[in-house]
N, C-alpha and C positions, 0 to 999 in steps of 0.2 A: 278580659277576664276578671270577675269580681272574687275578693278573696276575704274571707273572714277569720282572723286569728282565732278568735275564739271558738271557732268549731273543731279545732285540732284536738286528736284523741291523746293529749299528752298531760289532761289533767286529773290524775287517778287513775288512769286507764293503762293496761300494760300489753295490749295487744299492739303488735308492730307487724308491719306489713311483710317484713323479712323474716320474722320469726325471732328476732333478738331482744333481749332483756332490757330493760329501762338502764340508761346511763351508758350504752355502747355507742361510740362513735365511728364514723368513717370519714375517708378524705377523698377528695375529688378535685376536679378542675372547672373553673367557670368556663362553660361553653358558649352562653350565650346570656347577655344581660341588656335588660330594657329600663323602662323608667321606673318602674314599680315591681318587676319580677324579673326572675332568670332561669336558666337550667344549667345543672351542674352534671357532668360525666364522671362517674364514680370510677375510682382508681383501681378497687380491689374485684368489681365485677362489673358486668355487661349490663350497666343501667344508667337511665339517662332521668335524672328527677328534677322536679320543680321547686322552687323555692320563691319565696315573698320577701321583698327588700327589707320587711320590717323585722324578719328572722335575721339579719346581719348584725352581729354585734361587733361595732367599730364605725367609723367614717365612710359613709356609702360612696362618696367621692373618690377614695384613694382604690376602691374595688374596681378591677379591671379584667377584662376576658383572658384568660390564661392563667389567672392567680390560684394558687394551690390552697384550698378551705377544707376546714374540718367541720362536722355536722352531725346531726342525729336522723334518723329516718321516722317520721310519722306517717299519719294516712288522712287524707282529706275527709272530713266526716259525710260530706255531701255526695263525693263522688267515690269514695273509697281507694282513690289512688295514692300510691305512695310518694310523700313529697318529704324535703329536707327543712328541717328546723334547726334553730340554735346554731347558726353558721359563724365560723370563727377563720379569719383569714390566717394561713399559716405563714410567717415569716421564712424565706428560703434561707436554708443554713449555707452561711458563707464558708465555703473550703478553697485553703489556698491551691490555686490551678496554675499550671506552667502554660506559656504561650507557644504555640506550635508555629513553626515558620514553613510554609509552602509557597504556592505560585498556583496564580488563576489559571484553570484550563478552559473554561468556558465562561465567557463574560454575559452579564445579564442583557438579553436582547431589548432594544429601545428602537421607538420610531425616529424619524429625522426630526421631529420636533422635542424628542428627549424624555418622552413620556414611554410609560410602560405599554407593552402590546395589550392590547383590550381582551378581555373574556378569560384571563387566566393570570394566575399569579406568577411573576417572572421571577426564574430561579437562574443562577449560574453554579458552577462547581469549581472548587479548588482541589489541590493534591498536596500530599505530604510524603515524606520518604521516613520509614521506620524499620531499622535492621534490615534493609536490602530490600523493602517490599514497598510499593506505591500505593496509598490509600486515597479515595475521593469521596468527597463532602459536597453536599449542596448548600446554597445559602440564598437569601433574599435581600433585596434592597434595605429592608429595616435591620439586617444583620451588619451592615458596614457603618464603621463609625464616621462622622464628619459628613454623612449624605454626599458622597463623592461616588463618581462612577470609575468602576475597573475595568482595564483592557485585559485581553488574553497575554500572557506573559508576565504581568505585573506580579512583582514579590511581595507577600503580605504574610502578616502574622494574625493568629486567632485561638480562641478556646471552643473546645468541642462541647455539643450539649446533645444530651439522650434525650429523645420523645417519650415521655412516660406512657402515653397512651399506644404508640407505634411501634416504641422501641428503635425508631430511626435515628441516625447521627447525624448532625448537622454542625456546620460550623457559625459562630457567632461572636460579635465584638472583633470584626475584621478591620485591622488597621493595615495601610500600605506602607511598606517598607521601601521599595524602589521601582520606580516606573520602568516599563519595558524600553531597552534601549532600540531607538527607531534606526531604520537603515540609512547609512552614512555613505557618502559619495567622496570620490578622490581619484587621482590620477598616479599610477605606476611610476614610481621616480627611479627605481633601482631594482634590478634581478641577478640574484646572485644563482649558485649553483642547486639550491633545494629551497630558497625562500627569497624572498623580496621586501620592498617597501612602498608604502603607497603616501603620498602627499594627500591630507585631508583636506576638504573644502569647507569644512565648518571652522575649523581652528587651524593656526599656524602652526603645525605639527605633523611629523611623519608618524606612521604606525606600522609594526611588523606583520606579516603574515607568511604563513608556510604554503608550499604549493600543493599539499595535500588538502587545502582549504579554498582551493579553486574551482570552481564548478563551469568547467568548461574546456575547450582543447588548448593544454598547456602549451603546445608547440607554437600556438598562434600568438600567446601573451607575450607582450614586449613592452618595454619602457615607453611612457607617453600614452598608454590605453585609459580610457575612462573605464571607472569600476565602481561598484556599489558593495557594502559589506555590512556587518555587524559587529560590534565591539563585545568582547569578552574579557574577563580578567582571568589570567591563568598567571599562577605564581606572582602575584601581586603586580603584575604588569598587563597592561591593554595589548591585545592583540585582535587582529582582525579576522574574521570568519567567515564563511559563505561568501566569498568573493566572487561576484559575478560582472561579466563584461557589460558596458552600457555604449550605446552608439557614439561614434566619434562627434565631439563637440558637446555632448550633454552637460560636462563638468566645466563650469567658467569660475575663475578664480579672480579675474579683475575686470574692472571697467575702462576702456581705452577711450579719452577724449576724441571727438572729432576734430575740433580746433587745434591747430598747432601754434608752437610759441617759440619764442626766439631768444636764447639766454647764452652765457660765458660759460667756460668750463672753468671751475675754481680749483679742482682738487682733480688729478687724474687716478686711474686705476695703478697701483703699483706693479711692475712687471714680476718683480719676486714679493710674494706675499710674507708679511712677517709671521713668527711663531703664534703671537698672541692676537692676530687679526682674525677675528670670528665674525665681522661684519661682512655680510653677502653683497653689500651695495656701498664698497667704499667710495667710490667716485660722488662729486659733487658738482651740482650746476647751479648758477645763480641767475636768477629771471624775474622779470617784472610782470606778475599776473593780476591783471585788473589796477588795482591801485596799490598793491601790495608787494614787497620783494621778499621773494621767496627763495630757500635753497633746498633742492630737491636731489636727493641721491640716486644712483643709477649703478648698474653692474655691468659684466663682461657682455651680458647677452642681449643688452639695449641698444647696443650700437648698431645702426639699420647697416652700413656698408663694410663693417669690422674693420673701420682705419684707425690708426693709432692715434688718439686724441692728446692734444698739449695744453696745458692751461694757457687762457687767454683764447682759445678757439671761439669762434663765432659758430654757432650751431643752432638747427631747429630742432623740435621734439614734440613729442604729444605726452600727455599726463596719463598715467595708470594708478586707479584706485583700487586697492585689494578689499573685495568684499568681506574679508573676515576681520581684519582688524582695522580697515578704512586708512592704511598707509600709501601715501602718494609718492610716487616715483617717477623719473623722466627716462621715456622709452622711444624707440624709433628713431634714434639720434642719428642726425646726419650733418656733416660739416655745410655749411653755405661756401658758396662759390669764392665770396669776398673775403673768406677768413686768411687767406695767405697774402693779402695786402696789408693786413694788421700785424701780422707775426713777424717776428724777427729772424725766423728760420733763414738758412741757406738752402735754395733749391736748386738741384741739377736735372740735366735732360740726359737720358740714357733709354737702351733698349734691355729687355729682360734678357738676362745670361746667366750663367752659373758663375757667381763671384762670391768671396769670401765676406766682403762688405755688406752689411745688413742694409737695406732698403726700407725707409718706411715712409707712411703719407704717400703713396704712390698715385698720381694722377694720370690718367690714360690721355694722351694726345692723339690728334689725327695721324694715321698712317703715312709715312714718308717724312713726317717732321724731322726725326732724328735720323742722321747720316753719319757713319764712321768713314765714308770715302767721297772724294770729289773725283769725277770722270770728267776728261776733257771732251769739248763739243767738237774739236778738230779731229778728222782722221789722217792717220799717218800711215805711211807705206814703208815698206822695209823687206828685208831678205831673211830667212832661217839660217841663222849661223850653227844653232845647236839645237838638237831635237829633245822632246820630252821624253826621258827614259824611265820606263816602270820596273822597279824592283820587285820580280817575282819570287815565290818562295821555290822551294826544290820540289820538282815533279808536280808542280802545279799548271794548271793550264794557262797558257800564255795570255788567253784574253781576260782572265779575272785578274784586274790589276786594281789594287786599294790606291785611291788618290793620295792620301796622307805618304804613302811609301814612294812616291813617284818624284823623279828628279825633274826640277825646273828647265825649261828650254830658254834659247836666248834669241833675240831678233835684233839685228843691226840695221839703223834707218839713220836719216840726216834730217836736221831740224836747225833751219838759219844757216846751213853750210858747215853745220858741226857734225860730225860723226859721233853717235850715240848709240849704245845698247840697252836694251831693256828686257828683263826676263818675261815669262810667260809660263802659264800651267795649262794642264789639257782642260780643267773645267772651264776655262776662258774661251775655248774654240767655240765658233758659230757652225752649226750643220753636221758637228761630229766628224769631219773629216781631219786626220791628222796632217798637218805639213812636214815636210822633209827637208834636209838642208839642201838650200839653193833655191827652196820655193819663195816666190814674191808673195807677199800678204799685205794686207788693209788691217787698222787696229786703232784702237783708241788707248790712251793712257790713264791708268787709274792710281791715285795718290792717297795713302792712308794718312788721315788727318793728325793720328797719335803721332806717329814716326816719320812721316814724310817720304816713306819707301813708296816707288812706282813698279809697276807692272802693267803689262799689256792685258787688254780685253776685248772683247768682242772681235776676235780674230776670224779673219776670212781669207782663205787662199784664194789669189788672183790668177797665178800662173804656175805651173809644175815645172821642175827642172828635169828637161828630158834625160839628162844624163845619170839621174839617179834611178830611173826605172828598168831594170833587169827583167824582163820577160822569160818565163821558163815554161815548157811544156810538161804536161802530164795526164795522168789517168785516175779518175775517182776511184779509188780501192775499197772503202768503207763509208758507211753513211750511219750516223746515230741520230738520236732525238733533235740534237742542234749543232752538231757538229760532225766532221768527217776526217778522213785522210786520202790524200792523193799520192800515187806512186809516179816518182818522175819519169821522164821519157827515156832516161838510162837506165831505169829501174835499179836504181842504186840506193834508194831511201824513199821513205813515205814523209809526207809532210803533213802536219795538223792544219786544218782551216775551220773557221767558225761561218755558219749560214749568213751572219750579217755581213761577211767579206764579198758575198756574192754580188756581182754588179748586173748582171740578169738573174733574177730568182728562179734559178734551175738547180737540179742536183746532178747534173752529168756534164759538169765543166771539164774542160780538157787543156785550159790554157791559164797560167797562174803567174803571179810574182810573189816571190818570197822575201820575207822582212824578218828580220831579228829582233826580238823583244827580249831584254836581257842576255840571259845565256840559252835561248831558246828560238827555235825557228818556226814561223808559221805562215801561212800562205795568205795574201791579200789582193783585192782585186781580182777575184777568180771570175773568168768569162769563159762560156762556152762557145766553142769555134766548131766550123763545119766538119762532119766526120771525113771528108776527102782529102783534109790536110794531112800528110804523113807523119804521125807523131812519133813512131819509133822506127827506125831503120834498122832491120835485123834481116838475116838470111838464113832460111833454115836449110837444113842438111837433107838430101834425097833419100837417105835410107831411115827406115824407123827403128827405133830402138825400145824394146822393152826394159822396164826398170829390174835390176836385178841380174841382168846379162853379162853387165861391167862392172868394175868395181871403180866407179866414177861418180861424183856427186856433181850435179848441175842446180844451180840457184832456178827458181822460178818466181814470178809474181802474179797479182790478179789478171795480166793481160796475156799470160802464158795459158790460161783455162780456156779450154775450146767451151765450157757452159761457164759463165762468171757465176752463176748462182750456185754452183757445186762447191761443197766444202769437203775437203781431203782431211783424212785423218793419218797419222802417223804409222807407218808400215804398211799403207795400202798397196796394191800392186796396181801400176798406171802403164798406159801407153801414150808415149810423146814424141816428139820431134826435138833435134838439138838445133839451135838457132844460133846465131852469131850477131852481137849488137855492133852495128857499123862505127858508131862513134868510138865505142871503147874497145872492140875486138872481145868483148868477153862472150863465153859461150853459156846459154840458157837453154832451159826447158821450156817449150812451147807446144801449142795445140795438145795440152795433156788431157786425156781421156781416161778417167779411173776404170777398172776392171773389177768390178764389183760382181759377186755372184753368192748367192746365200739361198737357204731353203725357208719355204713359209711355214712357220710355226704353227701359225692359227689364223682363224678368220672368222669375225663377229658379225654383227648386222651389216655395219657400213665401214668397219676399220677391220685391221689386222696386225699381226707383228711378224717380223722376219727376224730368223736368228742371224743377228749381226751385231756385234760389240760396238758402240760408239761412247766414248767416255766412261763413265760408271755403269752404263747401262748396258745390259747383255742383249737385249731385245730392240727392235727398230722398229716403230710406229709408221703405218701407212694408211690412207684412206682409200676407199675403193674408187675414187674419182681419178686418182692418179694411175690407176691400170692401165695400160695401153689398149688399145682395140676393144676395151670394152667387156674383156674376159672375165669369168668368175674364176677366181684362184681357189683351190684346194689345199689343204694341209699336206705340206711334202713336195710342192711345185717348187722347181727350180727357177730363181727370178734374176735379172739384172736392174740395178735401179740406180738413182741418185742421190746424196745426202744433201739437204738443205739445213740451215741453221734458223730458227725462229728468233729474230732479234727481241721480240716481246717478252717470250717465256725463256730464251736461253736453251731451248731443247731441241734435238735434233729430229728430222722425220723423213721418210723415204719418199721420192717422187720420180714420175717417169718410169714408173714399174712396168717390167716387159718379161712375160713369160717365155724363159728358154726350153724348158721341157716339163712335162707333166710327172707328178709323182706317182708312185704305185697305187692303184685301184684297191680300195678295202674289199676281202674277200670273207665272206661269209663263212665263219668256223664251224666245221662240221660236229655234230653230236658226240660227244666221247664214246668209245666202245664198252665202257664199264657200265656207263647209264643206259645204251641199248641193250646190253645183256641184261641187265636187272629187270629192265620193262617186260623183258620176254620170258623172264623166271616168276614174275608175280600172277598169282591167280586169285580169282574172286573169294576162294576160302581162305586164304592168306589172312591171318589175323594182324600180321605187321604191316600189313600193305596199305597205303594211302587210301583213304575213302572219302567219300562225298557225303556230307550227312545234311539232310534237310532239317533246318531249324523252325520254319514256318513256311506253310502253304501258301502261294501267292494267291491273293483276292483283289477282285477288282473293286472299283469305288463304291458299286451296289452292293457290296459283300458277297459277290458270285464267285466260284472259283474260275481261276484263271483270269484272262483278259477278254473282254467284250467286244469282239470285232465283227465285221460283216462277214456273212457266209461268202465264201468267195471258191472259184476251183483253184487248188493250189497244187503244186506238184511236192512232192514229198521231199523234206529238208530244205524248204524254202519259205522264208517268211517274207512278208510283204512290208 
């Protein structure tokens, strides 16, 4: 475009395009600037005016796009269009402004090569808080001082600027105050009731965190977990926030050398730390690494075998280098086997036991290396002079004997023609058989190294003394889970026996020997014998006697019952015979048959109850299988039965139930006369009489009246 300044209508002409008089000036902003001309955007009105660079009053090199200018409006003589003349740059008024503190909300997007995205002006946004409200402003790369890239979360300070043309407010002269804190990593080193501490992986320091800042399952958090977190300032102190778990093994504090080194302990860790001791690695090891002598520290966790170290110990170790401060220390410390050849310590051999002396630097020896006793290879033979007697507690089972309470026995033997005695204990018996006085036994002699005390061990019975065995007869009266009681043939007492005393594993033994254990008597060597052997010689009387007919009392035992499984109750009526025991002449009751009769109270599906009092219960249970002849009992029937005790539940029930007589049959009760008379007196016209009112007529599925049935010949009053 060619422009002639002499063609302007400003030489003696008063006609202006905007209708203003001469000398009135306007303001605007340089919108476009080329080599010899440009364009101005008016501030007071919506107009875009052309101007020639010759009309600018000043250094054209200082004029830039966006500068505020003042000008007059004239018209082009050739085209008649309005143009700007007599341009003058307006110097911006410098007003004191306060910098605003804020934070980057959205960073300016860039490509991977660091350049702005093409085709658009890259912008970012910052925010600031004023009177409790948050305001957001945009910014461009030219608004950032120092030509640096800002990241989201960075703290910045800036001035606010208002665009004169659009009125939009933006941020300018942005300065970086503090970069956003990056995510840190660490390991939870301590957990308390509501807070914990994290050992940081970037610096040798611990940082506090509250459980409310943990993002995850708090129940699963424990010391030793790897975590990541953000550091924030609260009340002038750094705290960890937004704590999250990391996979185990993510955080590594140190690098451990693959190569192992050898060295010598020059300073041990004190057993009782002093008050002023703050060094976590108080131990020292001297070693030659490469061609240099080094002294490396170590702590309590660095010993591999947890052995007590002493000064001068020859050890091997690895070197650990802390990634944070490059501190080297010795770790995986283990004593070399030859270290005991160089130290002057006194070593002892012993077995692990509860002693007051404190053993340190323990070395495990092969099993059997340490022995407290010496046992003779020679076997001796002798005779038992005194049996082992176990002291039992009052009312305790005779077989429950504690070894520490047992009294030792004595064995007499000869050695090189000299008669000697040696004690023995029940635990030294072979095979579990207890020798009695006079039994011939074989044994070895054991001697305690510390005291020289001798005792017999590995005792084995060779021959039993026949004079000791006193065999008794009896009958099994009671059987429990692992023991029972035997009634003697004389029916004068019951003797305890354990199932381990059965020579033939059966529970119906009838011959036994008894042995005293302390102040109790128990049966041993229980053996079952043939049933043809006469166990009890008693003579029954010829007459039968019913209980209660005579004021005489007769004792009875389990063998006196006609049915051994029957359970008698106190006060029951029985039928029995009186017998005389041949050995003692005592009269006893035998062939006892209880006379039980009661009424059936009720019968259910497979069981029922009889009105009979047993213990605390006033009803006796019975199962229908126990009813003889397969009869079906009814309520009110009179029955005879036996009572048995369930050993597992401790409850009684009836068995062998036999019906004696049937109960009265139920009779239908006739309708009362008052009801019959009332029905006869009711008429259809009586309003107080009961009536049947139809609420809804019956209808079939097809909405027809009544039921849809096939036509058949029916008799009146009969429904198919």
